[in-house]
N, C-alpha and C positions, 0 to 999 in steps of 0.2 A: 846809648841812644843812637839811632841810625841817622846818618847825615844824608839828607834827601838829594843834595847836589851830587855828592860822590856816588850814591846809589844809582842815580839817573845816568851818570857817566858810565858806570860799570855796565849797566843794563844796555846802554846804547852800543858800547863796544861789543858786548856779547851778542846783541841782535845782529850786528854786522857779521860776527863770526858764525852765528847760526845760519845765515844766508849761504855761507860757504858750505855748510854741511848739507844743504838741500832739504831742510825741514819744511814742512808745510806751514802755513800761517797758524793753524791750530796747534801743531806740535811746537812751534816756536813760542807761542803764548804760554803753553803749559811749561815748557822748559824755563822760560823767563820767570814764571811764577815760582817754580821750584828754587831757582837761584835767588830770587827775592826773599824766600823763606830763610835761606842761609844767611843772607845779608842782614835780615831783621832779627835774627836770633840774639838773645841776650844772655844765654847760658851755654856753656860748652856742649852739654849733652843735647840741647835743642839744635845747635848748629850741626853737630855730627849726625843727628837723626835726619835733618833736612838734606844733608849731603848724601846720606844713604838712600833717601827717597829719589834724589836726582839720579844717582847711579842706577837704581832699580828701574827708573823710567827709561834710561838709556839702554839698559839690558832688554827691557820689553820691546823697545823699538827695533833693536837688533834681532831679537827672537822672532818678531813679526815680519822681518824682512824689509822694514822701513829704512834701515841704515846698515852700513857695513860694520864689521868688527873694528876696523880702524876708526871709523866715525864714533863708535861707542867708546873706544878708548880715549879719543880726544874729548868727548863730552865728560867722561869720568875725570879726566885731568883738569878740565875747567872747574867742575864742581869741587874737587879737592883743593884746587888753588884758591878758589873763593872762600872755602871753609877755613883753610889755613890762615889766610889774610884776616878773616873775621875773628878767629880765635886769638890771634896775636893782639888784636885791639881790645879784647875783653879784659876786665879786671882779673887779677890772679884768683880770686875766690869765686869766679863765675862758673 
């Protein structure tokens, strides 16, 4: 089960990080939604699928010229870090 206080703290930290990336408000909202899907995942495959979608979103932003390759790599690292932390918190049989 997701801890709302922790989730809120993570998203607040990520929102500050997103501002450094130069994302628009709509892009930031979409990015946060994708990260929230990772955080709310209850099974390993769901968490990994959500992380893949976040990475795909970052790739799309880069391909469209909205962000640089370095920014995309940073976003991918954030998504993978959030996913790794979530997976560590899941039960072994998840």
